[in-house]
N, C-alpha and C positions, 0 to 999 in steps of 0.2 A: 376543305383542305387547308391545313395550317401553312402559312407562308414561312419560308426560312427566315431566321433572324438576320438582320443586316450585319455586315462585317464590321467589327469594332474599329478596324483600321480605316474606315471611311470617315471617322471623326478627326478633324484637323487638330483638336486639342488633346488627343488621347495620350501623346507622349509627354505632355506638360511643357513642351518647349515654348509654345505660345498659347495663351489663354485669353478669353475675352477681356478680362480685367487689365490686361497689359496695354490695351488700345486706348488712346485719348478719346474724349467725347466726340461723337460724330462718326467714329469708325466702328465697323462691325466685322466680327469674325464668323463667317458662315460655318455652320456645323459640318457640312460636307465639302469635299474637295470640288474644284470646278468640274462641271460635266457630271455631277453626282457619282464620281468615281468611288469605288469601295476600297481603294488602295492609295498609298502615297506614291506619287509619280515623280518624286524629286530626282531620282537617278535618270529617268527618261528625259526630264527637262534639261538637266545638266548635259546629257548626251546630245540632245537636239541643238542646244545653244553652243556646243563646243566648249563648254566651261571646263570640262576635264576630258582627258584622253581615256575614255572608258575601255578602249581596246588594250590599254596597258595598265589596267587598274591594279593587278597584283604587283607589278613593278612599282607603281606609285605607293602602294601600302608599304612595301619593303623599304623604299627610299625614305618614306615619311617616318618610319620607326627609327631610322638612323639619323634623322634630322633634328635640329633644335628649333625649327620654325613651326608656327601654328599650322594645323592641318587645313588643307583646302578641299579634301575629299569628304564625302558624307555630309554635305550641307543639306538643309531641309527647306524646301520652298513652302510658304504658307500664303494663302489667298485671303485678302481683306477687301472690304468695300466701304466707300464713304456714303453715309445715309442720304445726305442732301443732294450731292452731285451724281451719285451712282458710279463714281469713278471706281475702277477695279484695279487693284494692285497686287502683284505677287512679290513677296520679299524672301530672299534667301538667308536663312539664319544659320550661322556657323559658330560653333564653339571655339573659343580661343584657348586651347588647352595649355599653352605655355605662358599665359598671363597669370599673374599671382596678385590677387585671387583670380581664379578662372572667370571668364566672361563670355557673353554671346554678342556677336556683332552681325550687322546686316551686310552681306557681301555680294548682293545682287538685287536688282529691282526690275520688274517688268511692269510698265505703266500702261494701262488701257483705258482711254476715255469711254464714257458710257456708250456714245454712238461712234461706230467705226468711221474714221475719216476726220473726226474732230481734232483740232490742233492741240498739241501739248505745249504749253507756254512755260517759260522759266519760272514765272510766278507760281504756277500750279506745282511744279517740281519742288520749289522752296517750301511749299506748304505741306509737303509729305513729311509726317512727323517721325522720321527714322530715329533721331536721337532720343526722343521721348519713349519710343517703343523699346529701344535697346535698354534705356535706363530702367524702365519698368520690369523688363524681363530679368535683368541682372539683380535688381533689388529683391525680387521674389525668389529667384533661384539660389542666389549666393549670399546675399545679406552680409557681405564682408567688404570692408574698404581699407585703404591705406591711410595712415595718419603719421605725421612727423612728430618725433619725440627727441628729447635730448640725447638719448642713446641710439638714435637712428630710426628709420621708418619701421613701423609695426603694422600688422594686420589687425583691424578691429573686428572681432567676432560678434555674432548676433547678441550675445549676452552682455557685450561691452568689454569683455576681457581682451587684452592685447597680447599678441604673440609676434616675436621677431622671426625672420627667415631662418636664423641659425637654430631656432627651436623646433623647426618643422620635422626634424629627423630624430627627435627624442621620444621616449615612450609616451603614449597618449593617455595613459591612466585608465580609470574605471569608467566604462560607458554609462553606468547608472549614476555616477556622481558629477559628470561633466555635461552641462546643458549644450555645449558646442561640440560634443564628441564626434558626430558624423561630419561636421564641417572640418574638424581636425583630420579625420580619416581622409577626406577628399584632398586636403592640402598636402598631407604626407604622401599620398599616392601621386599627386601631381608633381611634387618635388622630385620624387624618385624617377618618374617618367622623364622629367626635364633633364635629369642627370644621365639618361640613357639606360636605366635599369630595364632589362628585358623581362623580368618577372617581379614586378614591385610587390605583389601580394606575398611572395615568399620572403622578400626582404623585410616587409612590414611585420610578418610573423616573428622574424628574428629580432628586430628592433624592440618589439613589444613583449617578447618572451611568451608568445601564445602559439597554439597549434596553427598550421597553415589553414585548416578549415575555418578556424575562428576569424583569422584575418580576411579570408575570402568572404565570410558572412558579413563582416563590417563593410567591405567594399560593395557587396550586393545591396545592403541597406542604404548606403550612400548614393548608389545609382538610383534606387527606388525613390529617393527623396529629391532627385534631380541635381544632386551635388556633383555627380560624375556622369559623363556620357555613357550610353549603353556600351557594353563590351562588344568587341568585334570578333567574329569567329576567326580562329586561327591566331589570335594574339593572346599571349600569356598575361596574367595579372589583371 
């Protein structure tokens, strides 16, 4: 009898938010979630820890759409291990959607020594490489940084081309001719979201003089490349 295929959702790196290469030497990203789970238990962990009031999730989503602050819902817990000490750590990764360029930050840590009952010292906590993990994720996902120029701060795109904030809402040009096209799609979408646009894909279609389906296709490809977070059911754009 042929056994059923394992659920792809059991793979911690499936969504590309954290991959093995993001971890410094000595740290390991197990393929499966703790307990050999076949699904992502991030929502359940948040609920158990009281991180979010999941009883009022719909209200949170509505309030967040009207806010100019970074989202605190939909964080993702990922489980890592230290090869030498067998220390087990779960880190909560949260996209900072209102940062420009967008970034991922660690917004929660569960630290578990190898043997239950072992002490957690301040030195051990200082050695947890949170900043290096964040930097590696953001370099891989976004590859965009700010730089100071005479004309003001500009975003440096992966190709080296620089763009100012005022240019984010200009037509993006031809996707076949711009090596940074989908980075620009993500930046334009993010700028519209920050300004409170309830349907940024429709606005992008208008700005760029293309059909709505074309703009939606651009956004889908930007999401597939990890440049935008996954779309949420019930949210336009």
